[in-house]
Structure formats: C-alpha cells, structure tokens
N, C-alpha and C positions, 0 to 999 in steps of 0.2 A: 703568863696567863693568856688564854685564848681571847681573840677579839673577833667579833662578827659585827661589822658596822663600826660605830664609834664607841660602843659600850662593851666593857669586858663581861664575859660570862661569870655568873656568881660562883665562887669557889666552893660553896656549900651544895651545889647541884648534885642530885642523886638520880634524877630521872626526868621524863618529859610526858606531857599529856597533849595530844594533838586535838585541834579543834578546826572544823571546817564550817563556813557559813554558806547556806544555799542562797538562791536568788530571791527568797523572801526574807532574808537576813535571820533565819533560824540557825542556831548553833547546833552542830552535831559533834558530840564529844566522843573521843576514843577512850578506851580503858587506859589508865595510867600505866606507864612502864618505868620501873626502877631498875637500876643496874648495880650489881655487887661491887663493881669498880668505881662507882660514884662519878665524881667530876671527870676523871680521865675518860670514862666510857661516854658520858654525855658530850664532851668535847669531840671525841672521835666520830660519833654518829652525826653530829652537826657539821663537821668538816666534810664528811662523806656526802651528806645531803647537799652541801654547797657546790659540789661538783655537778649536781643536776639542776640547780636553780638558786633562787634567792634565799638567804638565811641571814637575818639581821636582828640582833638583840635590840629590843625597844624600838623597832622600826615601825613604819606605818602599816597597820593591819588592813588588808584588802579582803581576801576570802579565806585565808589559811593562817593558822598560828599554832604555836606550841607554848604551853606554860612550862616553866622550869621548876621542877619539884625540888623542894629542899627538905621535906619530911615525908615519912610513910603515911601520914594522916591526910595527905592531899595538900599540905601547905606548899605554896608556891611563892616565888620571889620576883620573877621576871617573865616577860613575854617575848617570844621569838617570832618575828614576822617571816612568813614563808610564802612561796608561790605554789602553784599546783604541782609543778615538777618536783620541787624539794619535799613537799608534803607527801607526794606519792612515793618517793624514794624512801622516806622514813617509814611510812605506814606499811608499805608492801615489801620492803627489803631489809632495811637496817634495824628496825625495831617493830616487827610485825605485831599488830594489835587490831582488835575489833572495835567497831563503832558500837557504843552503848545504845540500847533501845531507847527510842524517843517516845515519850508518853503523850 
C-alpha cells in the first residue's frame, strides 16, 4: 500500500478532486476525475505529482488540496495536502481538469 506522509492512501480510491484556495480563502473546485484503474491510477498520479512538490495524505492544508474520491457520486474519504507545484502537475499534466464555475 502506498504511503504519502504518515497515512496510507485509501485502497478504495477511484479518483481525485483538486481544490485551490485564493488569497481571500475562497475555494476553487476542479471537476472530479475518476480513473478506470482505480487505486492503481490514483497512486500513480500522486507519485508523479510528488516528483514536483508536496503530496501528503491528511497533511496540513495551506492553499492546495485534493479530495480522494471513493464513489462516483462525489463521496470522498481522505484529503491530500499539496503545494502549488504538485497541484499544477496534477491539474495541467497528469489528470487535466477544468476549474468549475464559481457562483
């Protein structure tokens, strides 16, 4: 089982949803991304993002995070703490996704 920080990644993981907080502490959610290979794919993209920066399960959230999705209905089980570089690697390279419209 993969480890990022001190906590193992949930074996039921099937996807991720990225979230970025701006300087006014408003959350900007990206569309959820699920993987057909489930846990193996989530583990792979997080390992790749870790080459760019911080990736830590249940770590302290500063400005970037990812929710670990365990169901196609948006159900999540863990939070991954990221930094700007690992967030950018995920969003723009390993799991391209769009930021949802803010109302």
